[in-house]
C-alpha positions in Angstrom: 0.3 -0.1 0.5 1.2 3.1 -1.3 2.6 5.9 1.2 -0.4 8.1 0.2 -3.2 5.8 0.8 -1.6 4.8 4.1 -2.5 8.4 5.3 -6.1 8.8 3.6 -8.0 9.1 6.4 -11.5 8.9 4.4 -13.3 5.5 6.1 -15.4 5.8 9.0 -14.1 5.6 12.1 -15.3 4.4 15.5 -13.3 6.0 17.7 -14.7 6.8 21.1 -13.9 4.6 24.5 -17.4 3.7 24.8 -17.6 1.9 21.8 -14.2 0.4 22.5 -15.0 -0.7 25.9 -18.2 -1.8 24.1 -17.0 -4.5 21.1 -14.4 -5.9 22.9 -17.2 -7.3 25.8 -19.4 -9.9 25.2 -17.8 -13.0 23.1 -18.0 -16.0 23.0 -14.5 -18.2 23.7 -13.7 -19.0 20.0 -14.0 -22.8 18.8 -10.7 -24.5 18.0 -10.1 -24.0 14.3 -6.9 -26.9 13.8 -7.2 -30.5 15.8 -4.4 -31.7 14.6 -1.3 -31.7 11.7 -1.7 -31.2 8.6 -1.2 -33.8 6.2 1.2 -31.5 4.2 3.2 -31.1 7.4 5.4 -34.3 7.4 5.8 -33.5 3.4 7.3 -30.3 4.5 9.4 -30.8 7.2 11.2 -33.9 4.4 11.5 -30.3 1.8 13.2 -28.2 4.7 15.2 -31.4 6.1 16.7 -31.8 2.3 17.6 -28.0 2.4 18.7 -27.5 5.6 21.2 -30.3 4.5 22.0 -28.3 1.7 23.5 -25.5 3.7 24.6 -26.2 7.0 25.0 -23.7 10.1 23.4 -20.7 7.6 20.5 -18.9 8.6 18.0 -19.3 5.0 15.3 -16.5 5.7 12.2 -17.6 3.3 9.5 -15.4 2.8 6.0 -15.7 2.0 5.7 -12.3 0.7 2.8 -9.4 1.5 -0.2 -8.5 0.4 -0.4 -6.4 -3.2 -2.3 -3.6 -4.0 -4.9 -3.6 -7.0 -6.4 -0.5 -6.6 -6.5 1.8 -3.9 -7.2 0.1 -0.8 -8.1 -2.9 -2.2 -5.8 -6.0 -2.4 -5.1 -9.2 -4.8 -5.9 -12.2 -3.1 -2.4 -13.7 -1.6 -0.7 -16.6 -2.6 2.3 -17.4 -0.8 5.3 -17.8 -2.7 6.0 -21.2 -4.2 9.6 -22.0 -2.1 7.4 -20.6 1.3 4.6 -22.8 0.3 6.7 -25.5 -0.7 8.8 -25.2 2.7 5.8 -25.0 5.5 2.8 -26.9 3.9 0.4 -23.7 3.4 -1.2 -22.8 0.6 -4.2 -21.4 -0.4 -4.2 -17.9 0.8 -2.5 -18.6 4.0 -0.3 -16.6 5.8 0.7 -12.8 4.5 3.7 -11.1 5.7 5.1 -14.2 7.2 8.8 -15.1 7.3 10.3 -19.0 7.2 13.5 -18.9 8.9 15.7 -21.8 9.4 17.3 -21.4 12.1 20.9 -23.1 12.6 21.3 -25.3 15.3 24.8 -27.0 17.1 24.8 -30.3 17.6 25.8 -31.2 21.6 29.6 -31.6 20.6 29.6 -28.3 18.7 29.4 -29.9 15.3 26.0 -29.2 12.5 23.0 -29.8 14.1 20.9 -29.1 11.2 17.6 -26.4 11.3 14.6 -25.4 13.9 12.3 -24.1 11.9 10.6 -21.4 13.0 7.5 -19.6 11.4 7.7 -15.9 12.4 3.4 -14.3 11.5 1.1 -12.2 12.5 -0.9 -14.6 14.9 -4.9 -13.6 16.1 -5.1 -10.7 18.4 -6.7 -10.2 21.3 -10.6 -8.7 21.4 -9.5 -6.1 23.9 -7.4 -4.7 20.8 -7.4 -2.4 17.9 -7.0 -4.7 15.5 -9.6 -7.2 16.1 -12.4 -3.9 15.1 -10.4 -1.9 13.4 -8.0 -3.1 10.9 -9.5 -3.4 7.5 -6.1 -5.2 6.1 -5.7 -7.9 9.0 -8.2 -7.8 11.5 -11.0 -10.6 12.1 -14.3 -8.7 11.6 -13.0 -7.9 8.3 -10.6 -10.6 7.3 -11.8 -13.2 9.6 -9.9 -15.0 12.0 -6.7 -15.7 11.9 -4.6 -18.9 13.2 -2.5 -18.6 17.2 0.8 -19.4 17.8 -0.7 -23.2 19.2 -2.4 -23.5 15.8 -0.3 -23.2 13.7 2.8 -25.1 15.8 -0.1 -28.1 15.9 -1.0 -27.9 12.4 2.8 -27.7 10.8 4.6 -29.3 13.6 7.1 -26.4 13.6 8.2 -23.0 16.0 6.0 -20.3 15.1 7.0 -16.7 17.2 4.9 -13.4 16.4 6.4 -11.4 13.6 7.1 -8.2 15.8 10.3 -11.0 17.2 11.6 -11.5 13.5 14.0 -8.7 13.0 15.9 -9.4 16.2 16.2 -12.8 14.9 16.9 -12.3 11.3 20.3 -10.4 13.0 20.9 -12.3 16.2 25.2 -13.3 16.2 25.0 -10.7 12.8 28.4 -11.5 11.3 29.2 -14.1 12.6 26.5 -16.6 10.3 26.1 -16.8 6.6 22.4 -15.6 5.9 20.3 -16.1 2.7 17.4 -15.3 1.3 14.4 -16.2 -1.0 15.2 -12.7 -2.8 11.8 -11.9 -5.3 9.6 -13.3 -2.5 9.5 -9.6 -0.6 11.2 -7.1 -2.0 10.9 -4.6 0.6 12.1 -7.2 3.5 15.5 -8.6 1.3 16.7 -4.5 0.8 16.5 -4.4 4.5 17.7 -7.8 5.3 20.9 -6.8 2.3 21.4 -2.9 4.7 21.5 -5.2 7.3 24.3 -8.2 6.1 26.0 -5.4 4.3 26.3 -3.7 7.7 27.8 -6.0 9.5 30.5 -7.2 6.7 28.9 -9.1 4.4 29.9 -7.9 0.3 27.2 -6.3 -1.4 28.3 -7.4 -4.7 28.0 -11.5 -3.1 24.4 -11.1 -2.0 22.3 -11.8 -4.7 24.1 -14.7 -6.3 24.4 -16.0 -2.4 20.7 -16.1 -2.5 20.4 -17.6 -6.2 22.2 -20.5 -5.0 19.2 -21.1 -2.2 16.6 -20.4 -4.9 17.9 -22.3 -6.9 17.9 -25.5 -4.6 14.6 -25.0 -3.8 13.3 -24.8 -7.6 15.8 -27.2 -8.4 15.1 -29.8 -5.2 11.3 -29.9 -6.3 11.6 -31.8 -9.9 10.7 -34.8 -8.3 7.8 -35.4 -6.8 6.9 -37.5 -3.6 3.4 -39.4 -3.0 2.2 -36.3 -0.6 2.7 -34.4 -3.8 1.7 -36.8 -6.5 -1.7 -37.4 -4.2 -2.4 -33.7 -4.7 -1.2 -33.5 -8.7 -3.9 -36.0 -8.8 -6.9 -34.1 -7.4 -6.0 -31.2 -9.7 -6.5 -33.0 -12.4 -9.8 -34.7 -11.5 -10.5 -31.2 -10.6 -9.6 -29.7 -14.0 -11.6 -32.6 -15.5 -15.1 -31.2 -13.9 -14.3 -28.3 -15.2 -13.7 -29.0 -19.1 -16.8 -31.5 -18.6 -18.7 -28.1 -17.9 -17.1 -26.3 -20.7 -17.9 -29.2 -23.2 -22.1 -28.9 -21.6 -21.3 -24.8 -21.9 -20.5 -25.3 -26.0 -24.1 -24.7 -27.7 -24.5 -22.0 -25.0 -21.0 -20.2 -25.6 -21.7 -20.1 -29.5 -25.2 -18.1 -29.2 -23.8 -15.8 -26.4 -21.8 -12.8 -26.9 -18.0 -12.7 -26.2 -18.5 -16.9 -25.8 -15.0 -17.6 -25.1 -15.3 -15.7 -21.9 -18.7 -17.9 -20.8 -16.6 -20.8 -21.3 -13.5 -19.5 -19.2 -16.4 -18.7 -16.2 -17.8 -21.8 -16.6 -14.3 -23.4 -15.8 -13.4 -20.5 -13.2 -17.0 -21.7 -11.5 -15.6 -25.1 -11.1 -11.6 -24.0 -10.1 -13.1 -22.1 -7.2 -15.6 -24.5 -5.8 -13.5 -27.7 -6.1 -9.9 -26.2 -5.1 -8.2 -22.2 -5.0 -9.1 -21.0 -8.5 -7.5 -21.2 -11.9 -3.7 -22.1 -11.8 -3.2 -19.7 -14.6 -5.4 -17.5 -17.3 -7.4 -19.6 -18.9 -6.9 -19.4 -22.8 -10.1 -20.2 -24.4 -9.4 -19.6 -28.1 -12.0 -19.7 -30.7 -10.7 -19.9 -34.2 -8.2 -17.9 -35.5 -7.5 -17.0 -32.0 -6.3 -20.5 -31.0 -3.0 -19.4 -33.2 -1.8 -16.5 -31.1 -0.7 -19.0 -28.4 -1.2 -17.0 -24.9 -4.2 -15.7 -26.1 -5.4 -14.5 -22.4 -8.3 -11.6 -23.3 -10.6 -14.3 -24.5 -13.1 -11.5 -25.3 -14.2 -13.6 -28.8 -17.1 -15.6 -30.4 -17.4 -19.1 -30.5 -18.9 -19.6 -33.6 -20.5 -23.3 -35.2 -18.1 -24.9 -37.7 -14.6 -23.7 -35.9 -12.5 -25.3 -33.1 -12.3 -24.1 -29.9 -8.8 -24.7 -28.3 -8.9 -24.3 -23.8 -5.9 -24.7 -22.2 -7.0 -24.7 -18.6 -6.0 -26.2 -14.9 -7.5 -26.2 -11.4 -5.1 -25.1 -8.5 -5.9 -27.0 -5.2 -5.7 -25.4 -2.2 -2.2 -26.3 -1.5 -1.4 -24.8 -4.6 -0.5 -28.2 -7.0 -1.8 -27.0 -10.4 -2.9 -29.6 -13.6 -2.2 -27.9 -17.0 -4.7 -29.4 -19.5 -5.5 -28.6 -23.2 -8.1 -29.6 -25.4 -9.0 -28.5 -28.9 -12.7 -29.1 -29.1 -14.9 -28.7 -32.8 -17.8 -26.0 -31.6 -20.5 -28.0 -33.6 -19.5 -31.3 -32.2 -17.7 -32.4 -35.0 -15.1 -31.9 -36.6 -14.0 -31.2 -40.5 -12.2 -33.0 -42.8 -9.7 -30.7 -42.6 -9.8 -29.8 -39.0 -9.3 -34.0 -38.2 -6.9 -34.2 -40.5 -4.2 -31.2 -38.2 -5.9 -32.8 -35.2 -5.0 -36.3 -35.8 -1.3 -35.1 -36.6 -1.4 -33.4 -32.9 -2.2 -36.9 -31.6 -0.2 -38.9 -33.6 3.1 -35.9 -32.5 1.2 -36.3 -28.7 1.7 -39.8 -28.3 5.1 -40.4 -29.6 5.9 -37.8 -26.5 4.5 -39.7 -24.1 6.0 -43.0 -25.2 9.4 -41.2 -24.9 8.1 -40.3 -20.9 10.1 -43.0 -19.1 13.3 -43.3 -16.9 16.7 -42.8 -18.5 15.0 -40.4 -21.2 16.2 -37.1 -21.3 14.2 -34.7 -21.0 14.3 -33.2 -24.5 13.6 -36.4 -25.9 9.9 -36.0 -25.2 10.0 -32.8 -27.4 12.7 -34.6 -30.3 10.0 -36.9 -30.3 6.5 -35.1 -31.2 8.1 -32.8 -33.2 9.8 -35.3 -35.3 6.3 -36.7 -36.5 4.9 -33.0 -36.7 7.8 -32.2 -39.2 7.2 -36.0 -41.2 3.0 -34.0 -41.3 4.4 -30.8 -42.4 6.5 -32.4 -45.1 4.0 -34.9 -46.4 1.5 -32.0 -47.0 4.4 -30.5 -48.9 4.8 -27.3 -46.9 8.5 -27.8 -46.0 10.6 -25.5 -48.6 11.0 -27.2 -51.9 14.2 -29.8 -51.1 14.2 -29.9 -47.7 14.1 -33.6 -46.3 12.8 -34.1 -42.6 16.0 -34.7 -41.9 17.0 -31.3 -43.3 14.1 -29.2 -40.9 15.0 -31.6 -37.9 18.8 -29.9 -38.3 19.0 -27.5 -35.1 21.6 -26.0 -36.8 20.4 -24.9 -40.2 16.5 -25.9 -40.3 14.3 -25.6 -37.9 11.4 -24.8 -41.1 8.8 -26.7 -39.3 9.1 -24.7 -36.4 6.6 -21.5 -38.3 3.4 -23.9 -37.5 5.0 -25.7 -33.9 6.9 -22.7 -32.4 6.7 -24.1 -28.8 8.6 -26.8 -27.0 6.4 -29.6 -26.5 7.1 -30.0 -22.5 7.7 -27.9 -18.9 7.7 -29.6 -15.4 4.8 -29.0 -13.4 3.8 -28.7 -9.9 3.5 -25.4 -7.3 4.5 -23.8 -10.4 2.7 -24.1 -13.7 5.7 -23.9 -15.1 7.6 -25.8 -12.4 10.9 -25.4 -11.4 12.5 -22.9 -13.9 15.3 -21.9 -11.7 17.3 -25.2 -12.8 19.9 -24.9 -15.3 19.8 -26.5 -18.3 21.8 -29.3 -17.4 19.7 -29.9 -15.0 16.7 -29.6 -16.9 16.6 -29.7 -20.5 19.4 -32.1 -20.4 18.4 -34.0 -17.6 17.2 -37.5 -17.5 14.1 -38.3 -16.4 13.7 -40.0 -12.9 10.0 -41.9 -10.9 8.3 -38.8 -9.6 8.7 -36.2 -12.1 5.5 -34.4 -13.6 5.4 -32.8 -17.0 3.3 -31.5 -19.7 3.4 -33.1 -22.9 1.6 -30.5 -25.6 2.8 -30.5 -29.1 0.2 -28.3 -31.2 -0.2 -27.0 -34.9 -1.1 -23.5 -35.9 -2.3 -21.9 -39.0 -2.8 -18.4 -38.9 -5.4 -16.9 -40.9 -2.6 -15.0 -43.1 -0.4 -17.3 -43.7 -0.7 -17.4 -47.3 2.4 -20.2 -47.2 -0.8 -22.8 -45.5 -2.6 -24.7 -47.3 -6.1 -22.4 -47.9 -8.3 -25.3 -45.5 -6.2 -25.3 -42.9 -6.1 -21.6 -42.3 -7.4 -20.1 -39.4 -7.3 -23.4 -37.6 -4.9 -24.7 -34.2 -5.0 -27.6 -32.5 -3.3 -28.3 -29.2 -3.6 -31.6 -27.1 -1.5 -31.4 -23.8 -1.6 -34.0 -20.5 0.2 -34.2 -17.5 2.4 -37.3 -17.2 4.2 -38.8 -14.6 7.2 -41.0 -14.8 6.7 -44.0 -13.1 9.7 -46.7 -12.5 9.2 -48.4 -15.7 7.2 -45.6 -17.8 4.7 -43.7 -17.6 1.2 -42.8 -16.3 -1.2 -40.2 -18.2 -2.5 -38.5 -15.0 -5.0 -37.0 -17.0 -6.2 -39.9 -19.0 -10.1 -40.3 -17.9 -10.0 -36.7 -20.5 -10.9 -38.4 -24.2 -7.8 -37.3 -26.3 -8.6 -39.1 -29.9 -10.5 -36.8 -32.0 -13.4 -39.9 -32.1 -13.5 -40.0 -28.7 -13.4 -35.9 -28.1 -16.6 -35.9 -30.4 -18.1 -38.7 -28.6 -17.5 -36.7 -25.2 -19.3 -34.0 -27.0 -22.2 -35.4 -28.0 -22.7 -37.6 -24.5 -22.5 -34.5 -22.4 -24.8 -32.4 -24.7 -27.0 -34.9 -25.0 -27.1 -35.9 -20.7 
């Protein structure tokens, strides 16, 4: 919130002593809101153990981040930083301004004893405080009751303290303990910590590099999901399936209303908010030629009979794990011959990509398998330049003609972020071997813009993408979103079933 907004005083405020005394009395005892450990507590503790082992004797600071102003005095719905969520188990809109500190602990003989996890946050205020009824950002009257310190300790299995104690804890043993912070989680807090670290002898130039190592390791360690995380991914996919079913049932209506793309977007958002925390990213509902704009999130277009509509959407569940699924539907319920020709080519490419998902293969092998099928179809259609073979276009140094119609990569890691583990290096990501527990998308596409004079006229204005969420298993892979029909015939049957049910 800006300084000007903080200084503004245009809200009605109850300030009489008589009212203050009246509003503090007459309340029933609060009922317990936490009755036992969260299912996320044990997995989060295991995650903390991994990062603790990588940074012995160092203080690690992981902020949740703060509320962000949407306009004037209205905030966006809060989402904690991904690193904070992974290391605490807190999701949804939990706890703005909180800071997780992994405090180094000495062993009995003076050796490294690991870390104590301490969560500094703003606990529930007493009812005799002004915050209880007067603070529109944090007060219980305005935003509901927050957990107490005892609640957090029971829920998460770590030490909890008031956020007011954090500054002293962060500067404890200043100059003797290496301090690292996840910098992008809370920029204002990072600036304060930078100043304190420099004051106590740290080199300003080395802080960003030192902190980047911590952020990188947290990101990279998320690549292989544990059983709890895989369960959350299954839940996200199941919720997403419900959302897609609802959109399929609304295709006919979307074709009769203005801005039908938004009708579909809103339908999915309803189910995402009902079954989870919301959407994991801005949904793409792209009808007709809009499907050829890869990140079409305006969703302002009409949905017309005879067109295809490409929908890329995923539900983020309360733990913040998100699905990421794309289907392309014929609005009328049946593909035209040209639409089916493109769709079946993309389906064949996706089948090849999914088949390449298995332990020992490289992440990049998935794209290589899918894009070869794309190149083969483009060659068969006569779209590559004269004399250019499939092998020629796949040459990364002198080819790549196929990318005119398939410009993006085929896969990315998926988890707490829709593009998960993004701070991993190329060697750890693109060139790395696939391992059990990894979850990645496989999403080839073909895009023929309406003004592309090199595309056959029958293809122009048509875009197709098919995307599924794939879990690497011990002996291959599992398509987590396999319950959502993919082949052209099965998609037509899906639409027919839901339109008549």
